[in-house]
RODO-2510 file (C-alpha; in nm, 4 decimals, decimal comma):
residues 89
     n   res          X          Y          Z
     1     m    13,6953     9,8509     8,1000
     2     s    13,4790    10,1185     7,9473
     3     q    13,3036    10,1221     7,6139
     4     t    13,1749    10,4057     7,4044
     5     k    12,7985    10,4185     7,3570
     6     g    12,6177    10,6631     7,1346
     7     v    12,3183    10,8621     7,2518
     8     k    12,1171    11,0778     7,0140
     9     l    12,0113    11,4015     7,1783
    10     d    11,7906    11,6698     7,0295
    11     d    11,9347    12,0184     6,9868
    12     t    11,7607    12,1595     7,2930
    13     t    11,8932    11,8840     7,5197
    14     q    12,2450    11,9265     7,3796
    15     q    12,2305    12,3004     7,4423
    16     r    12,1039    12,2502     7,7969
    17     l    12,3781    11,9976     7,8639
    18     a    12,6464    12,2308     7,7298
    19     a    12,5108    12,5250     7,9317
    20     l    12,5008    12,3267     8,2547
    21     g    12,8495    12,1967     8,1846
    22     r    12,9802    12,5520     8,1535
    23     i    12,8059    12,6579     8,4756
    24     r    12,9371    12,3574     8,6672
    25     d    13,2777    12,3563     8,4983
    26     r    13,2173    11,9984     8,3860
    27     s    13,2119    11,8359     8,0465
    28     p    12,8848    11,7211     7,8906
    29     h    13,0317    11,3683     7,9036
    30     w    13,0848    11,3938     8,2789
    31     l    12,7285    11,5218     8,3288
    32     m    12,5828    11,2408     8,1178
    33     c    12,7800    10,9765     8,3091
    34     r    12,6607    11,1164     8,6451
    35     a    12,3015    11,1360     8,5194
    36     i    12,3082    10,7739     8,4049
    37     e    12,4639    10,6579     8,7334
    38     t    12,2030    10,8491     8,9347
    39     y    11,9213    10,7046     8,7260
    40     l    12,0542    10,3498     8,7602
    41     d    12,1014    10,3847     9,1373
    42     r    11,7437    10,5096     9,1787
    43     e    11,5877    10,2464     8,9529
    44     e    11,7893     9,9592     9,1026
    45     k    11,6782    10,0681     9,4492
    46     y    11,3172    10,0791     9,3283
    47     e    11,3430     9,7274     9,1831
    48     q    11,5014     9,5975     9,5063
    49     e    11,2205     9,7487     9,7127
    50     k    10,9636     9,6017     9,4750
    51     r    11,1227     9,2555     9,5136
    52     e    11,1217     9,2912     9,8926
    53     d    10,7574     9,4002     9,8875
    54     m    10,6620     9,0983     9,6777
    55     e    10,8515     8,8663     9,9132
    56     r    10,6665     9,0180    10,2115
    57     w    10,3340     8,9838    10,0307
    58     e    10,4056     8,6185     9,9458
    59     q    10,5077     8,5530    10,3076
    60     y    10,1838     8,7127    10,4277
    61     q     9,9793     8,5008    10,1864
    62     l    10,1506     8,1858    10,3156
    63     t    10,1333     8,2639    10,6881
    64     g     9,8636     8,5277    10,7340
    65     v    10,0968     8,6994    10,9793
    66     a    10,0748     9,0791    10,9615
    67     v    10,1791     9,3766    11,1720
    68     p     9,8945     9,4952    11,3958
    69     h     9,7782     9,8535    11,3393
    70     e     9,8829     9,9643    11,6872
    71     q    10,2381     9,8379    11,6383
    72     a    10,2658    10,0059    11,2971
    73     a    10,1274    10,3345    11,4350
    74     e    10,3743    10,3266    11,7257
    75     w    10,6645    10,2626    11,4901
    76     l    10,5563    10,5484    11,2608
    77     e    10,5342    10,7838    11,5582
    78     n    10,8842    10,6848    11,6697
    79     l    11,0093    10,7318    11,3139
    80     a    10,8591    11,0813    11,2996
    81     q    11,0331    11,1666    11,6277
    82     g    11,3676    11,0333    11,5043
    83     k    11,3772    10,7516    11,7593
    84     v    11,4107    10,4833    11,4889
    85     t    11,5426    10,4929    11,1349
    86     a    11,4740    10,1504    10,9918
    87     c    11,1723     9,9275    10,9585
    88     p    11,1708     9,6510    11,2194
    89     g    11,2369     9,2942    11,1059
***
């Protein structure tokens, strides 16, 4: 179910939106929906990463267990060479 929401845009923003819509052969509505979805995806990912960071920090404070410098440096080198793509554990 979708609902209509109003957004007040200044004249310059409206003109830019209309111009981009013409170039892309898309409606201003379509562009606004994509922009909002992109923004939400990015910000939700940021908040998730922030939560994970806080959980790791709390775990470190409780246990004192950390990744040794040598292990982190080795992982970063492998990441730079494309040998790994994700952070271990």
